[in-house]
N, C-alpha and C positions, 0 to 999 in steps of 0.2 A: 081719266077716262076709264070706264069699266071694260071688263073683258067683252061683254056683250056689245057695247057701243064700238069697240075697236073691230070686232069680228064683222059686224054688219058694215061699217064704213070701209073696211078693208076689202070685203067682198064686193061692194059696189064699185070701188076703184078698179079692182081686178076685172070686173065685168066690162067696164067702159073700155079698157085697154083691149081686151079680147075682141069686143065689137069692132073696134077700129082695125083689127088684124084679120077680119073675116076672110079676106081674099087669100090668106096665107094657108099653107098646109099645116097640119098639127105639128110636124117637126119644126117648122119655121116659127110657129107661135112659141113652142117650147124654147127654141133657141133665142128668140126675142126677149125672154125673161132672164137671160144670163145677167148676172150682177152688174158687170161692166156696161152693158147695153142699157139696162133699166136705170142705172145711175145717171147716165148721160141723157136718155131719152124720156124718162119718166121720173124726174127727180122728186116729185111729191108722193110717190108710192110708198116710200119708206123714209122715216126720220134719219136713219143711219146713213142714207146716201149723202146727205149734205156734209156728214162728218167723215166721209170716205172710209166708213167702217163697216165691216161685215158682221152679221149676227152669228155666223159660223165661220170659223177659220179653215176654209177649204179653197182649193184653187179654182175649181169649176163650179162655184156656188150658183144655183139656179133658183130664182125667187118665185117661180110658178106656184109652188105649194107653200108659200109663206103662210104659216099657221099650219101646222101638221094635222092631218086627218086623225091622228091618234091622240091629240091634245084635248083633254076634257076640262071644262071649267064651269063654275057657277059663281056668279058675283055674290050670291048669298051663302056660299060655302057648299062643298060637297058632303062633307061629314066633319064631325068633331073628333080629334085625336087628342086625348087627355085634355088639356085646357086651351088647345089651339084649333083654329078652323082651317081645314084644307080647302083651298080655292081652286087648285088646279092639279092635274095629274096626267100621266101617260097611260093610255088604255092598254098598251102592250108591255108596259114596265121595261122600256128600253134600258139595257145595261149601261148606255151612255148618258142616261138622264140622271138628274140629281134634283135636290130641293134647296130653296133658301127659306130660312125661317126667321121670324121675329118672336116677340114675347107672346103673341096671340094669333099668329098666322103661319101658314105653310103654303108656298107656291112652287110649282114645278119649274125646273130650269132645264131647257132643251139645248143649251149652248153647245154641249159636246156631242150631240146626236145630229147626224147629217142625213138620216134616212130619206126624208121628203125633199131633199135639195140636190139629188143626183138625177141626171137625165133619164137613166134606165127606169128608176122608180116612177118618174113623172109620166113617162111613156105608158107604163103599165096601168097607172090610175087615171090617165088623161081624160078630161071632159072639158069642153069649152065653158061649162057652167061650174065655176068654182064652188058655189054653194051645194051642188050636187055631190061633189067629191066629199064635202064636208057634212053631208046630210045626217051623219050619226053624231055630230058634235051637238051637244045640248046647249041651247041658248035660252034657258028658262029665266023668268023673273024671279 
């Protein structure tokens, strides 16, 4: 699955959940997206739920902003770095981020960064439209 396919599919899954929760307050919606609740009530939202595995090893992981608003990607590559293609990066160069590389590719690794998974950050950026929050993420062909 490409980054773009994942992004669109995931955004649509997010939208359906939020539509189901329209009668709740913003805080209640955010609380609904707690890892443990999502794993139990929305098992198809994330592949890791079935493995009982978190993408970020934090106690109060919130999945509302799965896919960080600072994550940039292009399935065709963002740029060439020597003989490798950079496919994804962090637009704020988080000190907690890293990369994983192969012979001809570089991808960003957000595993150690927890910025978008904390309730205070989500409340600051909150919109019921996940695609609006991600509006600056480029999904070009």
